[in-house]
C-alpha positions as CSV (number, residue, x, y, z in Angstrom):
1,M,-1.2,-38.1,17.3
2,A,1.3,-35.5,16.0
3,T,0.9,-33.0,18.8
4,F,4.1,-32.6,20.7
5,L,5.1,-30.6,23.7
6,R,8.0,-28.5,22.5
7,R,10.5,-27.3,25.1
8,S,12.7,-24.3,24.9
9,T,16.3,-24.7,25.9
10,N,17.3,-21.1,25.2
11,P,15.9,-18.7,27.7
12,A,15.0,-15.4,26.2
13,P,16.4,-12.2,27.7
14,Q,14.2,-10.6,30.4
15,L,12.9,-7.2,29.7
16,R,11.9,-6.1,33.2
17,S,14.8,-3.6,33.4
18,L,12.9,-1.4,30.8
19,T,10.1,-0.5,33.2
20,R,11.6,-1.4,36.6
21,L,8.3,-2.9,37.6
22,P,7.9,-6.0,39.6
23,R,6.6,-9.1,37.9
24,R,2.8,-9.3,37.8
25,G,0.0,-11.2,36.2
26,I,-1.9,-9.6,33.3
27,V,-5.7,-9.7,33.7
28,S,-7.7,-9.7,30.5
29,T,-10.5,-7.1,30.0
30,A,-12.8,-10.0,29.4
31,S,-14.0,-10.9,32.9
32,A,-14.0,-14.7,32.4
33,I,-10.6,-15.0,30.8
34,Q,-8.4,-15.8,33.8
35,E,-4.8,-15.0,34.4
36,Y,-2.5,-17.2,32.3
37,P,0.8,-18.7,33.5
38,R,3.6,-16.2,32.8
39,H,5.9,-17.1,29.9
40,D,8.8,-17.8,32.3
41,L,11.1,-20.7,31.9
42,P,9.5,-24.1,32.5
43,P,10.1,-25.7,35.9
44,E,13.6,-27.2,36.4
45,P,12.6,-30.9,35.9
46,L,11.3,-30.1,32.4
47,I,14.6,-28.7,31.2
48,Q,16.6,-31.5,29.5
49,P,20.3,-31.5,28.6
50,R,20.8,-30.4,25.1
51,R,22.2,-33.7,23.9
52,E,19.2,-35.6,25.3
53,A,16.8,-33.2,23.8
54,I,18.4,-33.7,20.4
55,K,18.3,-37.4,20.8
56,N,14.6,-37.4,21.7
57,A,13.6,-34.7,19.2
58,K,10.5,-35.5,17.2
59,P,10.3,-35.1,13.4
60,F,8.6,-31.9,12.2
61,S,4.8,-32.1,12.1
62,A,3.5,-33.7,8.9
63,F,0.5,-31.5,9.1
64,L,2.7,-28.4,8.5
65,T,4.9,-29.9,5.8
66,D,3.7,-29.6,2.2
67,T,4.4,-31.8,-0.8
68,F,7.5,-29.8,-1.7
69,Q,9.0,-30.5,1.8
70,R,8.6,-26.9,3.0
71,Q,8.2,-26.8,6.8
72,H,5.8,-24.1,7.9
73,D,7.0,-22.8,11.3
74,Y,5.9,-19.2,10.9
75,L,2.2,-18.2,11.5
76,R,0.7,-14.7,10.8
77,I,-2.6,-14.0,12.5
78,S,-4.8,-11.1,11.5
79,I,-6.5,-10.0,14.7
80,T,-8.7,-7.2,13.3
81,E,-10.1,-5.9,10.1
82,K,-10.1,-2.3,11.4
83,C,-7.4,0.3,10.7
84,N,-6.8,3.9,11.7
85,L,-5.2,4.8,8.3
86,R,-6.4,4.5,4.7
87,C,-3.2,3.8,2.7
88,L,-3.5,4.1,-1.0
89,Y,-2.0,0.6,-1.8
90,C,-3.8,-1.2,1.0
91,M,-7.4,-0.1,1.3
92,P,-9.8,0.8,-1.5
93,E,-10.7,4.5,-1.3
94,E,-14.4,3.7,-0.9
95,G,-13.5,1.6,2.2
96,V,-14.2,-2.1,2.8
97,P,-17.3,-3.8,4.4
98,Q,-16.6,-4.9,7.9
99,S,-17.5,-8.5,8.9
100,P,-20.2,-8.9,11.6
101,P,-18.6,-9.4,15.0
102,P,-19.8,-13.1,15.3
103,N,-17.8,-13.9,12.1
104,L,-14.5,-12.7,13.6
105,L,-12.2,-14.8,15.8
106,T,-12.6,-14.2,19.5
107,T,-9.7,-13.8,21.9
108,P,-10.0,-17.4,23.2
109,E,-10.2,-18.7,19.6
110,I,-7.0,-16.8,18.6
111,Y,-5.2,-18.3,21.6
112,L,-6.5,-21.8,20.9
113,L,-5.4,-21.7,17.3
114,S,-2.0,-20.3,18.3
115,S,-1.5,-23.1,20.8
116,T,-2.5,-25.7,18.3
117,F,0.1,-24.4,15.7
118,V,2.8,-24.1,18.3
119,S,2.2,-27.7,19.4
120,Q,2.9,-28.7,15.8
121,G,6.2,-26.9,15.5
122,V,5.4,-23.2,14.8
123,T,8.1,-21.1,16.5
124,K,7.2,-17.6,15.3
125,I,3.9,-15.8,15.5
126,R,3.2,-12.4,14.0
127,L,0.1,-10.4,14.8
128,T,-1.2,-8.3,11.9
129,G,-4.4,-6.6,10.9
130,G,-5.9,-4.3,9.8
131,E,-4.0,-2.4,12.4
132,P,-3.5,-4.8,15.4
133,T,-3.0,-2.0,18.0
134,V,-6.6,-0.8,17.5
135,R,-7.9,-4.1,19.0
136,K,-8.9,-3.2,22.5
137,D,-7.5,-6.4,24.2
138,I,-4.3,-6.5,22.2
139,L,-2.2,-6.5,25.4
140,P,-3.9,-9.3,27.3
141,L,-3.9,-11.3,24.0
142,M,-0.2,-10.8,23.5
143,H,0.5,-11.9,27.1
144,Q,-1.6,-15.1,26.6
145,I,0.3,-15.9,23.3
146,G,3.5,-15.0,25.0
147,S,2.9,-17.8,27.6
148,L,3.4,-20.3,24.8
149,R,7.1,-19.7,24.9
150,S,7.4,-22.5,27.4
151,Q,5.9,-24.8,24.7
152,G,8.3,-23.8,22.0
153,L,7.3,-20.4,20.7
154,K,10.5,-18.4,20.1
155,E,9.4,-15.2,18.5
156,L,6.3,-13.0,19.0
157,C,6.2,-10.2,16.4
158,L,3.9,-7.3,15.4
159,T,3.2,-5.6,12.1
160,T,1.9,-2.1,12.7
161,N,1.6,1.4,11.3
162,G,3.0,2.8,14.5
163,I,0.3,5.4,15.2
164,S,-0.5,4.2,18.7
165,L,2.3,1.7,19.3
166,H,4.4,4.0,21.5
167,R,1.6,3.9,24.2
168,K,1.7,0.1,24.4
169,L,5.3,-0.8,23.9
170,D,6.3,-1.4,27.5
171,S,3.6,-3.9,28.2
172,M,4.2,-5.6,24.8
173,A,7.9,-6.0,25.7
174,E,6.8,-7.6,29.0
175,A,4.7,-10.1,27.0
176,G,7.8,-11.1,25.0
177,L,7.6,-8.9,21.9
178,T,10.7,-9.7,19.8
179,G,10.2,-7.9,16.6
180,V,8.3,-5.0,15.0
181,N,7.7,-4.4,11.3
182,L,6.6,-0.8,11.0
183,S,5.0,0.4,7.8
184,L,6.1,3.8,6.7
185,D,6.2,4.9,3.1
186,T,7.3,8.5,3.3
187,L,9.5,10.7,5.6
188,D,7.5,13.8,4.5
189,P,4.6,14.7,6.9
190,W,2.6,16.2,4.1
191,Q,3.1,13.3,1.7
192,F,2.3,11.0,4.6
193,Q,-1.1,12.6,4.9
194,I,-1.7,12.2,1.1
195,M,-0.7,8.5,1.0
196,T,-2.5,7.5,4.2
197,R,-5.4,9.9,3.9
198,R,-4.9,10.6,7.6
199,K,-2.6,12.6,9.9
200,G,-0.2,10.8,12.3
201,F,3.4,11.1,11.0
202,E,4.6,12.5,14.4
203,A,3.1,9.6,16.3
204,V,4.8,7.1,14.0
205,M,8.2,8.7,14.5
206,K,7.6,8.7,18.2
207,S,7.0,4.9,18.1
208,I,10.2,4.4,16.1
209,N,12.3,6.5,18.6
210,R,10.7,4.7,21.5
211,I,11.8,1.3,20.1
212,L,15.3,2.6,19.6
213,E,15.5,3.9,23.1
214,M,14.2,0.6,24.6
215,N,16.8,-1.3,22.5
216,K,19.6,0.8,24.1
217,L,18.3,-0.5,27.4
218,G,18.5,-4.1,26.2
219,A,15.0,-4.8,24.9
220,G,16.3,-6.6,21.8
221,I,13.3,-5.7,19.7
222,K,14.2,-6.1,16.0
223,L,12.9,-3.0,14.2
224,K,12.2,-3.2,10.5
225,I,10.6,-0.3,8.5
226,N,8.6,-1.5,5.6
227,C,8.3,0.9,2.7
228,V,6.1,0.2,-0.3
229,V,7.6,1.9,-3.3
230,M,5.3,3.3,-6.0
231,R,6.6,5.0,-9.1
232,G,5.6,8.6,-9.3
233,M,4.7,8.6,-5.6
234,N,7.6,8.1,-3.3
235,E,10.6,6.6,-5.2
236,R,12.5,9.9,-4.7
237,E,12.6,9.0,-0.9
238,I,14.5,5.8,-1.3
239,I,17.9,7.4,-0.4
240,P,16.5,9.3,2.7
241,F,15.1,6.0,3.9
242,V,18.5,4.3,3.3
243,E,20.2,7.0,5.4
244,L,18.0,6.3,8.4
245,G,20.3,3.4,9.0
246,R,23.5,5.5,9.0
247,E,23.6,5.6,12.9
248,Q,20.5,3.6,13.9
249,D,20.4,-0.2,14.2
250,L,17.3,-0.8,12.1
251,E,16.5,-2.4,8.7
252,V,14.6,-0.5,6.0
253,R,12.9,-2.9,3.6
254,F,11.7,-1.7,0.3
255,I,8.7,-3.6,-1.0
256,E,7.6,-4.0,-4.6
257,Y,4.1,-2.7,-5.1
258,M,1.8,-5.8,-5.1
259,P,-1.7,-6.2,-6.5
260,F,-4.7,-6.6,-4.2
261,D,-8.4,-6.0,-4.7
262,G,-9.1,-2.3,-4.8
263,N,-5.6,-0.9,-4.7
264,K,-5.5,0.1,-8.4
265,W,-2.3,-1.8,-9.1
266,S,-0.6,-1.5,-12.5
267,Q,2.8,-2.6,-13.7
268,G,3.6,1.1,-14.5
269,K,3.4,2.0,-10.9
270,M,5.7,-0.8,-9.7
271,L,9.3,0.0,-9.2
272,S,11.4,-3.2,-9.5
273,Y,14.0,-4.4,-7.1
274,Q,16.7,-3.9,-9.6
275,E,15.7,-0.3,-10.3
276,M,15.8,0.5,-6.6
277,L,19.1,-1.2,-6.2
278,D,20.6,0.9,-9.1
279,M,19.3,4.1,-7.5
280,I,21.0,3.3,-4.2
281,R,24.3,2.2,-5.8
282,E,24.5,5.5,-7.7
283,K,24.7,7.3,-4.3
284,Y,26.5,4.5,-2.4
285,P,28.7,2.4,-4.8
286,G,29.9,0.3,-1.8
287,L,26.5,-1.3,-1.3
288,R,27.1,-5.0,-0.8
289,K,25.0,-8.2,-0.4
290,V,24.6,-9.8,3.0
291,Q,24.1,-13.6,3.5
292,D,20.4,-14.2,3.9
293,H,18.8,-16.8,6.2
294,K,17.0,-19.8,4.7
295,N,13.5,-18.4,5.1
296,D,14.1,-14.7,4.7
297,T,11.5,-12.9,2.6
298,S,13.9,-10.0,1.8
299,K,17.2,-9.7,0.0
300,T,19.5,-8.0,2.5
301,Y,22.3,-5.5,1.8
302,E,24.5,-3.2,3.8
303,I,26.6,-0.1,3.3
304,P,30.0,0.0,4.9
305,G,30.0,2.3,7.9
306,F,26.2,2.2,8.4
307,A,24.7,0.7,11.6
308,G,21.6,-0.5,9.8
309,R,20.8,-2.6,6.8
310,I,18.6,-2.5,3.7
311,G,16.3,-5.2,2.4
312,F,14.2,-5.7,-0.7
313,I,11.0,-7.8,-0.7
314,T,10.7,-8.8,-4.4
315,S,7.4,-10.7,-4.5
316,M,6.7,-9.5,-8.1
317,T,10.1,-9.8,-9.9
318,H,12.0,-12.4,-7.9
319,N,9.6,-14.6,-5.8
320,F,10.9,-16.5,-2.8
321,C,8.3,-19.3,-2.9
322,G,10.9,-22.1,-2.7
323,S,11.7,-21.3,0.9
324,C,8.3,-20.1,2.0
325,N,7.6,-21.2,5.6
326,R,4.6,-18.9,6.3
327,L,0.9,-19.6,6.9
328,R,-1.8,-16.9,7.5
329,I,-5.0,-16.9,9.5
330,T,-7.4,-14.1,8.6
331,S,-9.4,-12.1,11.1
332,D,-12.5,-14.2,10.2
333,G,-10.6,-17.4,10.9
334,N,-9.6,-18.6,7.4
335,L,-6.3,-20.3,6.7
336,K,-4.4,-18.9,3.7
337,V,-1.4,-21.0,2.7
338,C,-0.3,-18.3,0.2
339,L,-0.7,-14.6,0.4
340,F,-1.5,-14.5,-3.4
341,G,-3.7,-17.5,-3.4
342,N,-7.4,-17.1,-3.6
343,D,-8.4,-20.3,-1.8
344,E,-9.0,-20.4,1.9
345,V,-10.0,-23.0,4.6
346,S,-12.2,-22.0,7.6
347,L,-10.5,-23.0,10.9
348,R,-13.0,-20.9,12.8
349,D,-15.9,-23.2,11.8
350,M,-13.8,-26.2,12.8
351,I,-13.0,-25.1,16.3
352,R,-16.5,-23.8,16.9
353,K,-17.8,-27.4,16.3
354,S,-17.0,-28.1,20.0
355,N,-19.3,-25.2,20.9
356,N,-22.2,-26.2,18.7
357,G,-21.1,-23.8,16.0
358,N,-21.2,-20.7,18.2
359,P,-18.3,-18.3,18.9
360,I,-16.2,-19.6,21.8
361,D,-17.0,-17.2,24.6
362,E,-15.7,-16.9,28.1
363,A,-17.7,-19.8,29.5
364,A,-16.7,-22.2,26.7
365,F,-13.1,-21.1,27.1
366,E,-13.2,-21.9,30.8
367,A,-14.2,-25.5,30.1
368,M,-11.4,-25.8,27.5
369,K,-9.0,-24.3,29.9
370,Q,-9.8,-26.8,32.5
371,I,-9.1,-29.6,30.0
372,E,-5.7,-27.9,29.3
373,M,-4.9,-27.7,33.0
374,D,-5.8,-31.4,33.5
375,R,-3.4,-32.2,30.6
376,R,-0.6,-30.2,32.2
377,Q,-1.1,-32.1,35.4
378,N,-1.1,-35.5,33.6
379,L,-4.8,-36.0,34.6
380,S,-5.6,-36.4,30.9
381,S,-3.9,-38.5,28.3
382,S,-4.5,-35.7,25.8
383,R,-1.4,-33.9,24.4
384,G,-3.3,-31.1,22.6
385,P,-4.8,-27.8,23.5
386,L,-8.3,-29.0,22.7
387,G,-8.0,-32.1,24.9
388,G,-7.2,-34.5,22.1
389,T,-10.8,-34.6,21.1
390,E,-12.3,-35.7,17.8
391,H,-12.6,-32.0,16.9
392,E,-8.9,-31.4,17.4
393,Q,-8.0,-34.3,15.2
394,E,-10.4,-33.0,12.5
395,L,-8.9,-29.5,12.8
396,L,-5.4,-30.9,12.3
397,N,-6.5,-33.0,9.4
398,V,-8.0,-29.9,7.6
399,I,-4.9,-27.9,8.3
400,G,-2.8,-30.8,6.8
401,I,-5.0,-30.9,3.7
402,A,-4.7,-27.2,3.1
403,V,-0.9,-27.2,3.5
404,K,-0.5,-30.2,1.3
405,G,-2.4,-28.3,-1.4
406,K,0.0,-25.4,-1.4
407,K,1.4,-24.7,-4.9
408,E,5.1,-24.6,-5.6
409,K,5.0,-20.9,-6.4
410,H,2.4,-18.2,-6.8
411,A,1.1,-16.8,-10.1
412,G,3.3,-14.5,-12.3
413,M,3.0,-10.8,-12.5
414,G,0.6,-10.8,-15.4
415,E,-1.8,-13.3,-13.8
416,L,-1.7,-11.6,-10.4
417,E,-2.8,-8.4,-11.9
418,N,-6.1,-9.9,-13.0
419,M,-6.6,-12.5,-10.3
420,K,-9.3,-12.1,-7.6
421,N,-7.9,-11.8,-4.1
422,R,-8.8,-10.2,-0.9
423,P,-8.1,-6.5,-0.4
424,M,-4.9,-6.2,1.6
425,I,-6.6,-4.6,4.6
426,L,-9.0,-7.4,5.5
427,I,-8.1,-9.2,4.0
428,G,-12.0,-8.9,2.9
429,K,-15.3,-10.5,3.4
430,P,-15.4,-14.0,2.0
431,S,-18.1,-15.3,-0.2
432,S,-20.6,-17.7,1.1
433,S,-20.1,-20.0,-1.9
434,R,-18.0,-23.1,-1.4
435,V,-16.1,-25.2,-3.8
436,S,-14.9,-28.7,-4.1
437,T,-11.5,-29.6,-2.7
438,T,-11.1,-32.7,-4.8
439,V,-9.0,-31.0,-7.5
440,R,-7.4,-28.5,-5.2
441,F,-5.8,-31.1,-3.0
442,S,-5.2,-33.8,-5.6
443,R,-1.4,-33.9,-5.0
444,I,-1.7,-35.9,-1.7
445,S,0.5,-38.9,-2.0
446,P,-1.1,-42.3,-2.0
447,S,1.6,-43.5,0.4
448,S,0.0,-41.3,3.1
449,R,-2.8,-43.9,3.3
450,S,-0.4,-46.4,4.8
451,S,1.0,-43.9,7.3
452,P,0.4,-44.2,11.0
453,P,-3.2,-43.4,12.1
454,W,-2.3,-40.0,13.4
455,K,-0.7,-39.0,10.1
456,Q,-3.6,-40.2,7.9
457,L,-5.6,-37.5,6.2
458,P,-9.4,-38.0,6.1
459,L,-10.0,-38.7,2.4
460,H,-13.7,-38.3,2.8
461,L,-13.1,-34.6,3.2
462,L,-11.8,-34.4,-0.3
463,A,-15.2,-35.1,-1.9
464,P,-17.7,-32.3,-2.4
465,S,-19.9,-32.0,0.7
466,P,-21.3,-29.4,3.1
467,S,-18.3,-30.0,5.3
468,A,-15.7,-28.9,2.7
469,Y,-14.3,-25.7,4.1
470,A,-12.2,-24.5,1.2
471,R,-13.6,-21.5,-0.6
472,F,-12.5,-18.8,-3.1
473,Y,-12.5,-15.2,-2.0
474,S,-15.1,-13.0,-3.7
475,T,-16.3,-9.5,-3.0
476,S,-19.8,-10.6,-3.8
477,S,-21.8,-13.8,-3.5
478,S,-23.5,-13.1,-6.8
479,L,-22.1,-13.5,-10.3
480,P,-20.5,-10.4,-11.9
481,P,-22.8,-8.3,-14.0
482,K,-22.7,-8.9,-17.7
483,E,-21.1,-6.3,-19.9
484,P,-23.7,-3.9,-21.3
485,S,-24.5,-4.2,-25.0
486,P,-23.5,-1.3,-27.3
487,S,-27.1,-0.4,-27.7
488,S,-27.8,-0.2,-24.0
489,S,-24.7,1.7,-23.2
490,S,-25.4,4.3,-25.8
491,T,-28.7,5.2,-24.1
492,S,-27.3,5.3,-20.6
493,P,-27.1,8.7,-19.0
494,P,-23.6,10.3,-18.6
495,R,-22.0,9.9,-15.2
496,L,-18.9,11.1,-13.4
497,T,-16.4,8.2,-13.4
498,H,-14.6,9.4,-10.3
499,L,-17.8,8.8,-8.2
500,T,-18.8,5.5,-6.7
501,P,-22.5,4.5,-6.7
502,S,-22.7,5.8,-3.1
503,G,-21.3,9.2,-4.2
504,T,-17.8,9.0,-2.7
505,A,-14.8,10.0,-4.8
506,H,-12.3,7.4,-5.9
507,M,-9.5,7.0,-8.4
508,V,-10.8,5.5,-11.7
509,P,-9.3,2.0,-12.4
510,I,-7.4,1.8,-15.6
511,S,-5.7,-1.6,-15.4
512,H,-8.1,-3.0,-18.1
513,K,-7.3,-0.3,-20.6
514,T,-5.0,-0.8,-23.6
515,P,-2.0,1.6,-23.7
516,T,-2.0,4.1,-26.5
517,T,-0.2,7.3,-27.4
518,R,-2.0,10.1,-25.6
519,L,-1.6,13.8,-26.3
520,A,-3.3,16.9,-24.9
521,T,-2.8,20.7,-25.4
522,A,-4.0,23.3,-22.9
523,V,-3.8,27.1,-23.2
524,C,-4.3,30.1,-20.9
525,T,-3.7,33.8,-21.0
526,L,-2.2,36.3,-18.6
527,H,-3.2,39.9,-19.0
528,F,-1.2,42.9,-17.8
529,S,-3.0,45.8,-16.1
530,N,-0.4,48.5,-16.7
531,P,2.3,49.2,-19.3
532,T,5.3,48.6,-17.0
533,A,5.8,44.8,-17.2
534,L,5.9,44.3,-20.9
535,P,9.0,46.4,-21.7
536,L,10.8,44.8,-18.8
537,I,10.1,41.3,-20.1
538,R,11.2,42.4,-23.6
539,S,14.5,43.7,-22.3
540,N,15.0,40.9,-19.9
541,S,15.2,43.4,-17.1
542,M,13.1,41.9,-14.4
543,K,14.9,41.6,-11.1
544,K,13.9,38.0,-10.7
545,G,15.5,37.0,-14.1
546,D,14.3,35.8,-17.5
547,V,10.5,35.6,-17.0
548,L,9.6,33.5,-20.0
549,S,12.4,30.9,-19.6
550,V,11.7,30.4,-15.9
551,A,8.0,30.1,-16.6
552,R,8.6,27.5,-19.3
553,I,10.8,25.3,-17.0
554,A,8.2,25.7,-14.2
555,G,5.4,24.5,-16.5
556,I,7.5,21.4,-17.5
557,M,8.3,20.5,-13.9
558,A,4.6,21.0,-12.9
559,A,3.4,18.6,-15.6
560,K,5.7,15.9,-14.3
561,R,4.3,16.2,-10.7
562,T,0.6,16.5,-11.5
563,A,-0.3,13.3,-9.7
564,E,1.2,14.8,-6.5
565,L,-0.9,17.9,-6.8
566,V,-4.3,16.5,-8.0
567,P,-5.4,13.7,-5.6
568,L,-7.2,11.5,-8.1
569,C,-4.7,11.7,-11.0
570,H,-2.8,8.6,-11.9
571,P,1.0,8.8,-11.8
572,I,2.0,8.3,-15.5
573,A,5.3,8.1,-17.4
574,I,5.3,11.3,-19.5
575,T,7.3,11.1,-22.7
576,H,7.1,14.7,-23.9
577,V,6.2,18.2,-22.4
578,G,6.3,21.3,-24.5
579,V,5.5,24.8,-23.0
580,E,5.4,27.8,-25.3
581,L,5.0,31.4,-24.2
582,E,4.1,34.3,-26.6
583,V,3.9,37.9,-25.6
584,F,1.3,40.2,-27.4
585,S,1.1,44.0,-27.1
586,D,-1.5,46.4,-28.5
587,E,1.1,48.4,-30.6
588,G,2.1,48.4,-34.2
589,E,0.5,49.1,-37.5
590,D,-1.7,46.1,-37.4
591,G,-2.5,46.7,-33.7
592,E,-0.6,43.6,-32.6
593,T,3.0,42.9,-31.8
594,R,4.0,39.3,-31.0
595,M,7.1,38.3,-29.1
596,R,8.2,34.8,-28.1
597,E,10.5,33.7,-25.3
598,N,13.7,33.7,-27.4
599,D,12.9,37.0,-29.1
600,V,13.9,38.6,-25.8
601,K,17.5,37.6,-26.5
602,G,17.3,38.6,-30.1
603,Q,17.3,35.0,-31.3
604,E,15.3,33.2,-33.9
605,S,11.9,32.1,-32.4
606,V,11.9,28.4,-31.6
607,S,10.2,26.1,-29.2
608,V,12.4,23.9,-27.0
609,P,10.3,21.1,-25.6
610,W,11.1,18.6,-22.9
611,Q,11.3,14.9,-24.1
612,G,11.9,12.0,-21.8
613,T,14.8,12.8,-19.5
614,G,16.2,15.9,-21.4
615,Q,15.9,17.9,-24.6
616,G,14.3,15.9,-27.3
617,D,12.2,16.1,-30.5
618,A,10.7,19.3,-31.9
619,Y,7.4,20.5,-30.7
620,P,4.9,18.4,-32.7
621,F,2.4,21.1,-33.5
622,H,1.1,24.4,-32.3
623,V,-2.5,25.1,-31.8
624,P,-3.0,28.9,-32.1
625,S,-5.2,30.3,-29.4
626,P,-8.6,31.6,-30.7
627,H,-8.0,34.6,-28.4
628,A,-5.2,35.9,-30.7
629,P,-6.5,36.5,-34.2
630,Q,-4.1,38.5,-36.4
631,G,-4.6,42.2,-36.5
632,Q,-7.0,42.4,-33.7
633,S,-6.8,42.8,-29.9
634,T,-9.1,40.4,-28.0
635,D,-8.8,41.7,-24.5
636,K,-12.4,41.8,-23.5
637,V,-14.6,41.3,-20.5
638,T,-18.2,40.4,-20.1
639,N,-20.0,43.4,-18.6
640,T,-22.4,42.6,-15.8
641,T,-24.5,45.3,-14.2
642,P,-22.6,46.5,-11.1
643,S,-24.2,47.9,-8.0
644,Q,-24.8,51.6,-7.8
645,S,-22.1,52.2,-5.2
646,S,-19.3,50.6,-7.3
647,N,-20.2,51.9,-10.7
648,S,-17.2,54.1,-11.1
649,N,-14.7,51.5,-10.0
650,V,-16.1,48.8,-12.2
651,S,-16.2,51.2,-15.2
652,T,-12.5,52.0,-14.6
653,V,-11.6,48.3,-14.6
654,I,-13.6,47.6,-17.7
655,Q,-12.0,50.6,-19.5
656,D,-8.5,49.3,-18.5
657,R,-9.3,45.9,-20.0
658,K,-10.5,47.4,-23.2
659,T,-7.4,49.6,-23.5
660,G,-5.1,46.6,-22.9
661,F,-1.5,46.6,-21.8
662,G,-0.4,43.3,-23.5
663,R,-0.7,39.7,-22.5
664,V,1.2,36.4,-22.4
665,E,-0.4,33.5,-24.1
666,I,0.7,30.1,-22.9
667,T,0.4,26.8,-24.8
668,A,1.3,23.5,-23.1
669,T,1.4,20.1,-24.8
670,V,2.0,16.8,-23.0
671,Q,2.3,13.4,-24.5
672,C,2.7,9.8,-23.1
673,D,2.3,6.2,-24.0
674,G,-0.2,4.9,-21.4
675,K,-3.6,3.9,-20.3
676,T,-5.0,7.3,-19.4
677,G,-5.1,10.8,-20.8
678,V,-2.8,13.7,-20.1
679,E,-5.3,16.6,-20.1
680,M,-4.6,17.3,-16.4
681,E,-0.9,17.4,-17.0
682,A,-1.3,19.9,-19.8
683,L,-3.6,22.1,-17.7
684,T,-1.2,21.9,-14.8
685,A,1.7,22.9,-17.0
686,A,-0.1,25.9,-18.5
687,S,-1.5,27.2,-15.2
688,V,1.8,26.9,-13.3
689,A,3.7,28.6,-16.2
690,A,1.1,31.5,-15.9
691,L,1.5,31.6,-12.1
692,T,5.2,31.8,-12.5
693,V,4.9,34.8,-14.9
694,Y,2.6,36.4,-12.3
695,D,5.1,35.8,-9.5
696,M,8.0,37.3,-11.4
697,C,6.0,40.4,-12.5
698,K,3.9,41.1,-9.5
699,A,6.4,43.7,-8.1
700,V,5.5,46.0,-11.0
701,D,1.9,44.9,-11.8
702,R,-0.4,43.6,-9.1
703,G,-3.5,43.8,-11.3
704,M,-2.6,41.0,-13.6
705,R,-5.3,38.4,-14.3
706,I,-5.1,34.8,-15.6
707,E,-8.0,33.8,-17.8
708,D,-9.3,31.1,-20.2
709,L,-7.4,28.1,-18.9
710,R,-8.8,25.2,-21.0
711,V,-7.9,22.1,-23.1
712,V,-8.0,22.8,-26.8
713,R,-6.9,19.4,-28.1
714,K,-6.6,15.8,-27.0
715,E,-5.6,12.7,-28.9
716,G,-5.6,9.0,-28.1
717,G,-7.8,6.7,-26.0
718,K,-11.2,5.4,-26.6
719,S,-12.7,8.8,-27.6
720,G,-10.0,9.4,-30.3
721,T,-9.1,13.0,-31.3
722,W,-11.0,16.1,-30.1
723,V,-10.2,19.7,-31.0
724,E,-11.9,22.7,-29.6
725,G,-14.5,24.1,-31.9
726,E,-14.2,21.3,-34.4
727,S,-15.9,17.9,-35.0
728,V,-13.2,15.2,-35.3
729,G,-14.1,11.6,-35.7
730,S,-12.8,8.9,-33.3
731,A,-9.5,7.4,-34.2
């Protein structure tokens, strides 16, 4: 049997100085889960001289070695599906269904699986979620897993969002916590609330500061801040994140945006490792590479003079599959040998066989614990945490089959985008359907059949049978619905695409759409209520400066940041923004005098659009506003019957509007090559330009009004070209 008692020869630093508390046992909140032996050093007789330990060292477990000779000594365990945040890239906006409690691993089951993997050579365990700190018994669980250090566990780590971490850090340090990966994607409290759909930025910073304080006292907790970078969302914060390490000993790791079910991934949102590297080098040319360890997931860099480091996790552009040493257990007990793989093996069902298929509760755990105690006292010949039973051997065999079936590398970017996988938060509720493992694990070498009995894999498990535990993830146990026929779709009632069937709002998925050239034009009008403002604009005498030029620039800037202002808008790469402002007065022979922005300076009237990263092509076309026909003033208002008490005031306002003191008409055109339209960007540009005019003129006219904001033209996409007031066929 390949279960070995692993002995640690390197005592870990003690953390009792952090709290100045005496040593004590940790009692679980579960009444029947008794105190576990502390994770102190093993008794003196068990400590062997280093040379003798090397001489008697066993080969790495065959169960955790795949066909590419990768040894998997790092186990990630999801201990909950729940989370107290709703991050955009992690959880679908409509939420995820929670698994029934009996389907989730119990605390005894998590400990038993941890013990099994440690006995086979796992030296590092990381607890993840969901958000692991929301699990009520996280502290007793960590103390129990920490007790495995006497059996070879070297690192106990945590991945967390940091919201409630600061309240539990002291006890976690006592349990043997060695590393914290803290997810934080922005240093702006307001942006934090947008990206996570929750408040809590101050609590996260409190957790970071607490770890740094504890490290000054000798805690030795490795702090890594993980930042998922999304184009159009937080790439401008890369430099501020880098500068966190100027004086603090921490590592900031930038993660390429990865696709999971429900997170609306698209290649346009993904900022590559090389782009991030170039942005940092522009500010810090001295950035240099640091030697990585064999199994590092990140590419590490440093800046001379900085206390901290920078890392890049490049799963999408430069995978690190060749040195992968990680296995994952989901909260419902499935083993995933690859984060991006969609096949899983149920370990939960295997360990529950010893309890007649029921969850292992306190009573069952007591019986198993007695077997373990007998083994420790050499009263049993078993060398495994489950007593060396038939069920333990079957569990190890299934683990070995899954690991042997691990592919050399995961799918490429194009395949990952369309591949079915769990949502990142659960990661998801598995389908009840099961598939044959015959093809999946066909790479098992024939030579393994002649191996020693404890190394042999049960080949009968490779045939299709009810005991085959491999399965593909699916969000539904039923087949996907067929695409509606054109005839049926034409008769279906219109619906709001931003609403789910349950009525909650969400961002419309666009990954399946074909990129096309999109264009939209929006207009609005600002009316003056007195004659003061117009001459000042003409003579460029406003105290705040050139009104029309500033408004034009404001409109351009606003168009580029629409996704940050409107929650359900997609960040898109705009290729052109043009904002044109025209001033009309009610003077002149024809009753209309027109002035454009550059007429203020006595120059020829031109439109200067924004294209790409600077000044570009000419404005493609101008859609004249129907509110400005030549030779006629159009300042009107719909008269509604006022109340008797306000007749005089309303009549005065209506008379002022009919008289007219001039207006500014704004036309904004936005263009992009993408999968979604730019109507919102055009509307944002026009409205912000109008607001800027209002802001710069409000000192002399507080009665201005902004009216008639609307889209007058759109091009591209499935619906083709549309022009206000005209019937245009689809392109």
